[in-house]
matplotlib code that plots the C-alpha trace (Angstrom):
import matplotlib.pyplot as plt

x = [105.2, 108.3, 108.4, 104.7, 105.4, 108.4, 106.4, 103.5, 105.9, 107.7, 104.3, 103.3, 106.7, 106.2, 102.8, 104.2, 107.1, 104.7, 102.6, 105.6, 106.8, 103.4, 102.6, 105.0, 103.4, 99.9, 101.1, 102.9, 100.2, 98.4, 100.7, 99.2, 99.0, 98.9, 97.5, 97.2, 94.1, 94.4, 91.2, 90.2, 87.8, 88.4, 88.9, 85.7, 83.5, 79.9, 79.1, 82.2, 84.9, 82.9, 82.2, 86.0, 86.2, 83.5, 85.3, 88.5, 86.7, 84.8, 88.0, 89.7, 86.7, 85.8, 89.4, 89.6, 92.4, 94.5, 94.4, 94.4, 93.6, 94.5, 92.6, 94.3, 92.1, 93.0, 96.4, 97.2, 99.5, 99.1, 97.0, 93.4, 94.0, 97.1, 95.4, 95.5, 99.3, 100.0, 98.2, 99.5, 103.1, 102.5, 102.9, 99.5, 97.9, 94.4, 92.6, 89.0, 87.8, 86.1, 87.3, 86.6, 89.3, 91.9, 90.8, 94.3, 95.4, 92.6, 89.6, 87.5, 87.9, 85.1, 82.5, 83.1, 82.2, 79.5, 78.5, 76.3, 72.7, 74.0, 73.1, 71.5, 73.0, 70.8, 71.6, 75.3, 75.3, 73.5, 76.0, 79.0, 78.0, 75.8, 76.4, 80.2, 81.2, 83.4, 85.4, 86.1, 87.0, 89.5, 91.0, 91.5, 93.1, 95.4, 97.8, 98.1, 98.9, 95.4, 92.4, 89.1, 85.9, 82.7, 82.6, 79.8, 77.3, 75.8, 72.6, 71.4, 73.3, 72.2, 73.0, 75.0, 75.2, 75.0, 74.8, 72.7, 69.7, 70.3, 67.5, 69.3, 72.5, 73.9, 73.9, 76.6, 79.0, 82.1, 81.1, 84.0, 82.5, 83.9, 82.6, 84.7, 84.7, 82.8, 80.4, 83.2, 83.8, 80.1, 80.2, 83.3, 81.4, 78.5, 80.9, 81.9, 85.2, 85.4, 87.6, 88.6, 89.0, 88.9, 86.0, 88.1, 88.8, 85.2, 84.1, 87.2, 87.3, 83.7, 84.1, 87.2, 85.8, 88.3, 85.1, 81.7, 79.7, 80.2, 78.5, 79.5, 77.1, 73.7, 71.8, 73.4, 77.0, 76.3, 74.7, 77.8, 80.1, 78.0, 77.7, 74.4, 76.4, 78.0, 75.6, 72.0, 70.5, 70.5, 69.8, 68.5, 68.7, 72.3, 72.4, 76.2, 76.1, 73.0, 74.5, 78.2, 80.0, 82.8, 85.7, 88.1, 91.4, 93.8, 97.4, 97.5, 100.6, 99.3, 96.0, 97.5, 99.8, 96.7, 95.3, 92.1, 89.9, 91.2, 90.8, 87.2, 86.7, 88.2, 86.0, 82.8, 83.5, 83.5, 80.1, 78.7, 79.9, 78.6, 75.1, 75.4, 76.5, 73.6, 71.2, 72.5, 72.2, 68.7, 67.7, 69.4, 69.2, 65.5, 65.8, 68.9, 67.2, 64.3, 66.8, 68.5, 65.2, 63.2, 66.0, 68.6, 66.2, 68.1, 66.2, 65.6, 65.5, 65.1, 67.2, 64.9, 64.0, 65.6, 68.9, 68.8, 68.1, 71.1, 73.3, 72.2, 73.1, 76.5, 76.9, 76.3, 79.1, 81.5, 80.8, 81.0, 84.4, 85.8, 84.6, 86.3, 89.8, 91.0, 89.8, 89.5, 87.4, 85.1, 84.7, 83.7, 81.4, 79.6, 79.0, 77.8, 75.4, 74.0, 73.2, 71.8, 69.4, 68.2, 67.7, 65.8, 63.3, 62.6, 62.5, 59.9, 57.4, 58.8, 60.5, 59.4, 55.8, 55.5, 56.8, 54.4, 51.5, 52.3, 52.3, 49.6]
y = [71.9, 72.2, 75.9, 76.3, 74.4, 76.6, 79.8, 78.3, 77.4, 80.8, 82.6, 80.5, 81.3, 85.0, 84.9, 82.9, 85.3, 88.3, 86.8, 86.1, 89.7, 91.2, 89.0, 90.7, 94.1, 92.8, 91.2, 94.3, 96.8, 96.7, 96.7, 95.4, 97.8, 96.3, 98.3, 97.6, 98.8, 99.1, 99.5, 100.5, 97.5, 93.9, 91.7, 90.6, 92.4, 92.6, 95.6, 97.7, 95.1, 93.4, 96.9, 97.4, 94.0, 94.9, 98.1, 96.2, 93.6, 96.2, 98.1, 94.9, 93.7, 97.1, 97.7, 94.2, 93.4, 96.4, 97.4, 94.6, 95.6, 93.5, 94.3, 94.3, 94.4, 96.3, 95.3, 93.1, 95.7, 98.8, 99.5, 100.5, 104.2, 104.6, 104.1, 107.8, 108.1, 104.8, 106.0, 109.5, 108.1, 105.6, 102.5, 101.6, 103.1, 103.1, 103.1, 102.6, 104.3, 107.4, 111.0, 111.5, 109.0, 111.5, 114.6, 114.8, 115.6, 118.0, 118.7, 120.1, 116.8, 115.5, 117.4, 114.8, 111.9, 113.1, 116.0, 115.6, 116.6, 117.1, 115.6, 112.3, 109.9, 111.2, 114.8, 114.1, 112.6, 115.7, 118.1, 116.1, 115.6, 118.6, 121.1, 121.7, 119.4, 117.0, 119.9, 121.2, 117.7, 117.2, 120.6, 119.8, 116.3, 117.5, 118.8, 115.3, 113.8, 112.1, 112.0, 111.3, 109.6, 108.8, 105.0, 103.9, 105.3, 103.8, 105.8, 107.0, 105.0, 103.8, 105.9, 103.2, 100.4, 101.1, 99.2, 101.9, 103.9, 107.4, 109.5, 112.9, 114.5, 113.7, 110.1, 110.8, 112.4, 110.3, 107.8, 106.4, 105.8, 104.8, 107.6, 109.1, 112.5, 115.6, 113.4, 112.5, 116.2, 116.7, 113.8, 115.4, 118.7, 116.8, 115.4, 112.1, 110.8, 109.9, 107.1, 106.5, 102.8, 100.8, 98.3, 95.3, 96.4, 97.3, 94.0, 93.3, 96.9, 96.9, 93.5, 94.4, 97.7, 99.8, 101.6, 101.9, 102.2, 102.2, 103.0, 101.2, 101.4, 99.9, 96.6, 94.5, 95.3, 95.4, 92.0, 90.6, 92.0, 90.3, 93.6, 92.4, 89.9, 92.6, 95.6, 95.7, 98.9, 99.9, 103.6, 105.5, 107.8, 108.1, 111.9, 111.9, 110.1, 110.8, 109.7, 108.7, 108.8, 106.2, 107.2, 105.7, 107.6, 107.2, 108.2, 111.3, 110.3, 106.8, 108.2, 110.8, 108.2, 106.4, 107.1, 109.1, 106.1, 104.2, 107.3, 107.5, 103.8, 104.0, 107.0, 105.5, 102.2, 104.2, 105.7, 102.2, 101.0, 104.2, 103.4, 99.6, 99.9, 102.2, 99.9, 96.9, 98.6, 99.8, 96.2, 94.4, 96.6, 96.0, 92.2, 92.4, 94.7, 92.2, 89.5, 91.6, 92.5, 89.2, 86.6, 88.3, 90.4, 93.7, 96.6, 99.2, 102.8, 106.2, 109.1, 111.5, 114.6, 117.0, 115.0, 115.3, 119.0, 119.6, 117.4, 119.4, 122.7, 121.3, 120.0, 123.5, 124.8, 122.1, 122.4, 126.2, 126.1, 123.6, 125.7, 128.9, 127.5, 128.9, 130.1, 126.6, 125.5, 128.5, 127.9, 124.3, 125.2, 127.9, 125.5, 122.7, 124.9, 126.7, 123.4, 121.9, 124.9, 124.7, 121.0, 121.1, 123.5, 121.1, 118.0, 119.6, 119.3, 116.2, 113.4, 114.5, 115.4, 112.1, 110.0, 111.7, 111.2, 107.5, 106.8, 109.1]
z = [42.2, 44.4, 43.6, 44.8, 48.0, 48.7, 48.3, 50.5, 53.3, 53.1, 53.4, 56.4, 58.0, 57.5, 59.2, 62.1, 62.4, 62.3, 65.1, 67.2, 66.9, 67.7, 70.8, 73.3, 72.5, 73.3, 76.6, 77.8, 76.7, 80.1, 83.1, 86.3, 89.2, 92.7, 95.6, 99.3, 101.2, 105.0, 107.1, 110.6, 110.8, 111.9, 108.8, 107.2, 109.8, 108.6, 106.4, 107.4, 106.7, 103.9, 102.4, 102.2, 100.5, 98.1, 97.1, 96.4, 94.4, 92.4, 91.5, 90.4, 88.3, 86.8, 85.7, 84.2, 86.6, 85.6, 89.3, 91.9, 95.4, 98.5, 101.7, 105.1, 108.2, 111.4, 112.7, 109.8, 108.2, 110.5, 113.6, 113.1, 114.0, 111.9, 108.5, 107.7, 108.2, 106.4, 103.2, 103.5, 103.6, 100.8, 103.0, 101.4, 98.4, 99.9, 103.2, 104.5, 107.7, 109.0, 109.1, 112.8, 113.7, 112.4, 114.4, 115.8, 112.2, 111.4, 113.7, 110.9, 109.0, 111.3, 109.3, 106.5, 108.7, 111.1, 113.3, 116.4, 115.5, 112.0, 108.6, 107.9, 105.3, 102.5, 103.5, 103.7, 100.2, 99.0, 100.6, 99.4, 95.8, 95.1, 97.9, 97.5, 100.3, 98.2, 96.7, 100.2, 101.4, 98.6, 99.2, 102.9, 102.4, 99.6, 102.2, 103.5, 100.1, 100.1, 97.8, 99.8, 98.6, 100.3, 100.6, 102.9, 105.4, 108.5, 108.6, 112.0, 114.6, 118.1, 121.2, 122.9, 125.5, 129.2, 132.4, 134.1, 133.0, 131.8, 133.3, 133.5, 132.4, 135.9, 134.9, 132.3, 134.8, 135.5, 132.8, 130.8, 127.3, 124.0, 121.7, 118.9, 117.2, 118.3, 120.2, 122.5, 123.2, 123.9, 126.5, 128.1, 128.6, 130.1, 132.7, 131.1, 129.9, 126.2, 125.0, 121.4, 120.7, 117.5, 117.1, 117.8, 121.4, 122.5, 123.9, 126.1, 127.3, 128.4, 129.9, 131.9, 133.1, 131.2, 129.9, 131.5, 128.2, 124.5, 121.2, 118.1, 115.0, 115.2, 115.9, 113.0, 114.0, 117.7, 117.6, 115.8, 118.5, 121.2, 123.2, 124.6, 126.8, 128.8, 128.8, 129.8, 128.3, 124.7, 124.0, 121.0, 119.1, 118.0, 118.5, 118.0, 114.6, 112.6, 109.2, 109.4, 106.1, 105.8, 103.6, 101.2, 101.2, 98.3, 98.2, 96.0, 94.1, 93.5, 92.3, 90.0, 88.4, 87.1, 83.6, 83.6, 82.9, 86.0, 88.2, 87.1, 87.8, 91.3, 92.3, 90.9, 92.6, 95.9, 95.0, 94.5, 97.9, 99.5, 98.4, 98.9, 102.6, 103.5, 101.8, 103.7, 107.1, 106.3, 105.4, 108.3, 111.3, 112.3, 112.2, 114.4, 116.8, 117.1, 117.9, 120.6, 122.3, 122.0, 122.2, 124.3, 126.4, 125.8, 127.4, 124.7, 126.0, 124.5, 125.9, 127.8, 125.8, 128.4, 128.1, 124.3, 124.5, 126.8, 124.6, 121.5, 123.3, 124.1, 120.6, 119.2, 121.4, 120.3, 116.6, 116.6, 118.4, 115.9, 113.1, 114.4, 114.5, 111.1, 107.7, 106.2, 109.1, 108.8, 105.1, 105.6, 108.5, 106.4, 103.6, 105.9, 107.9, 104.9, 103.3, 106.5, 107.0, 103.3, 103.3, 106.6, 105.1, 102.3, 104.5, 106.8, 104.0, 102.4, 104.4, 107.9, 106.8, 104.9, 107.8, 110.2, 107.8, 107.3, 111.0, 112.2]

ax = plt.figure().add_subplot(projection="3d")
ax.plot(x, y, z, "-o")
ax.set_aspect("equal")
plt.show()
């Protein structure tokens, strides 16, 4: 009996010893990766800021915690308009913003955010994912040690907030307006003065008179900023931003250090947020517009047709000039315009025809 008890205890000890040896290997099998995400948006700002939060949460959850992403709003780690440089240098592994903020780095990068009188959100997604746009975008950003991904879209924006009516192109002359990207260059050619400001500075700048007018996004975000308190007229349509793609930028070295499955998860999380953000804007903008008009007595105005026609002509000049700078710009412009022309022919008998029929 003593002999059997000894063998039993010895066996138990062997199993215990085996489990003690195996445990460290299981614990160390999945190292945790910690990433910082810097954004151009105020922390937790509706849709834009919360969209960045959603992206970080998705990556963390979808990887089972193998990647943990911490979000920093504008100015928390770096200033809003220094996100591109911070991610390029590796100060942060990831950023969330819009390509037209970095036109000082590459003018043609603006094609991957929005072009005046350019592509709608649905059309942008088609060009990026099935028209060759994404490949061109990654090729362009590779020189900056970055991997880009579409990670949100505003849809067609509003034309902006003004304290005077815009009845002719002359009313834009001398106007200091916050308007980024190529739209700002168009305003400049119309006689105005474009100013590039992050969202967090719009209210105080308009209130102090540092700017005379501003555009931001659309009713839902504009209501949250309280712009109705300091501007009287709210103009449409957003000719300058017909479908603004927001981007996630990832430090190239950090991305390539990930195993293939995590790379795929990161990129697909961006696709989820890209669709979610557009869906939220589509759902929320009209209710916010109703509040602005009925409760806050904002005066809704449409830009006159002759003003829009002149702005479109100036836009064609600006876009063509940006596209003629070098071989890469010409290549991107050719892809963009060929796709735009093709998709318009289809939309004439699909989207446009249907909308006209529904509301005839």
